[in-house]
N, C-alpha and C positions, 0 to 999 in steps of 0.2 A: 258307429265307432268312436267318436267324441260325445256321446251322451253321457258316460260316467263324468267325464271332468266338467261337461255341461252343467249337469245338475248338482255336482259338486258345488261349483263355484256361485250356483243359483241358491244353493243352501248357505253358504257363507255369506253371501250377499244379504239374503234373508234375514239370518242371525243378527247382522249389522242393522238392519232396519227395526227388527223388533226391539232391540237395546235402544234405538233412538227414540223410537215412538214411546216407550218405557219413559226416557227422558223427557220426553216433551209432557207427559203425563203429569209426572213429578213436577217439572217445573211449572206447569199450570195449576197445579193444586197447591203449589207453595205461595202462589200468588194470590190463589183464591182465598187462601188461608193468611194472607197478610206475613208471610215470611219472608218476602221479596217483595221490592217496589215494581209497577209496572216498565221502568224504562230498564233495569237488571234482567226481569223475565224476556220481555220483548227481544232486547240484544243477544241474550243467550240463544233463544230460539230462532232469530233470524240468520244465525251466523250456521245453522244446521239445516235449512228449508231447501237450499241448493243442493248438498248433498245426498239429503233423501230424495229428491227429485230425479237426481243422475243414476242414483244407485237403482230407483225402481225402475225408470227407461233404459236401463242398460239389461235388467234382466228382461224387459219386454222386448226390446230388439233381437237379443240372443234367441228369444224364443221364437221369434217369427223368420229371422235367418235359418233357424236350424228347422224350420218347418213343424214346430210342435204346436199345432195351430189351437187345440183346446185350450192350453196353458197358455199361449199368446192373447186368446179372447178373454181369459180369466183375469190377466193383468192389465187388459188394455184401459179399461175402465177407471181405476186407480190411476194408472199412469196420465190418462187424459185429464182427469181432474184436478191431478199435481200440476200439471203443465198449464192449464186454464187458471187456476188459482195463482200461480206465479207470473203469467202474462199480464192479469187483471189487476195487480197491484196499482191503487189510486197514484196518481201524483202527489208529491209531499208527504207521503207516509215513510215511515222508516225501514220498512219490508212488509212483509205478509202480516207480522204483530207488530201492529203500531201501539206504543204506550198510550196515546192520547185517545185512541178507539178500543183499548181491550175492554176497558168496562162498559163503554155503550152497548144499548140494545142487545143485551146479552151475547155479546162476543165471547166472552170468557167462557160461557158454558156451551155454547156452539162449539168452541174450539176445543174444549174437553170431550165433548160427544165425538167430534170429528177424529180425534187421537184415538179414542176407545174402539170406534169403529176399524180404524186402520190397524190398531193392534189385533183385533180378530181376525180381520183381513191376512195379516203378515203370519199369524199362527197358524190358520190354514193352509197360506201357500208352504210354510215350514214343512208341515206333514205331507203334503202333496210332493215337493222335492225329494224331502227324505224317501217318501216310498219311490219314487221314480228311480232315484240313485239305487236304493237298497235293491230294487226288482233288475235294475241294469246290471249291477254287480251281481247278483244271484245267479243271472241267466249267462255271465262271460265264464263262470267257474265251470273247469271240467269235472265232473264228478267221477270218470275214470280215471283219470289222474289222481284224484283224491283218494279214490278207492286204490287203486294200485300201488300209490304211494303209502299208504297207510298198511297195507298186507305186507309190503317189503319192510316196513319198519318194525311189524311184529314179529316177521321172520328173524330177525336180528336177535330176538331173545329166546328162541328155539333150541 
């Protein structure tokens, strides 16, 4: 009954996550090309780490509560990875992205690679939610009503 609203909400949240991931990629590439300094880049990215985590956790919990097991299992690894990374921020760091460590040990490249993987993951999720939403919407349309309504509409012109 609530599947249409659930997948519409998941679709909207997924769009937010896609735009957020693209923002992460653009900001990290600006740092890589020296258009931004490390402090500005990390402060911009750290503002959006928690909303990213919460948005993905909301989708995962909604799929668990509504018993969409396969989609829940699909979302679980990324949600757990986001939570793991957020909980294991070293003490003394500014956040998940720290300006003193962003250039060390290839962390910039790994952050860029992680953002690209997240973008691919979110795009696949978007099409899964879009398919589920459209299949639910198509299954709730009463064909007889559409046909009857169309024939009544055509009879007006005879």
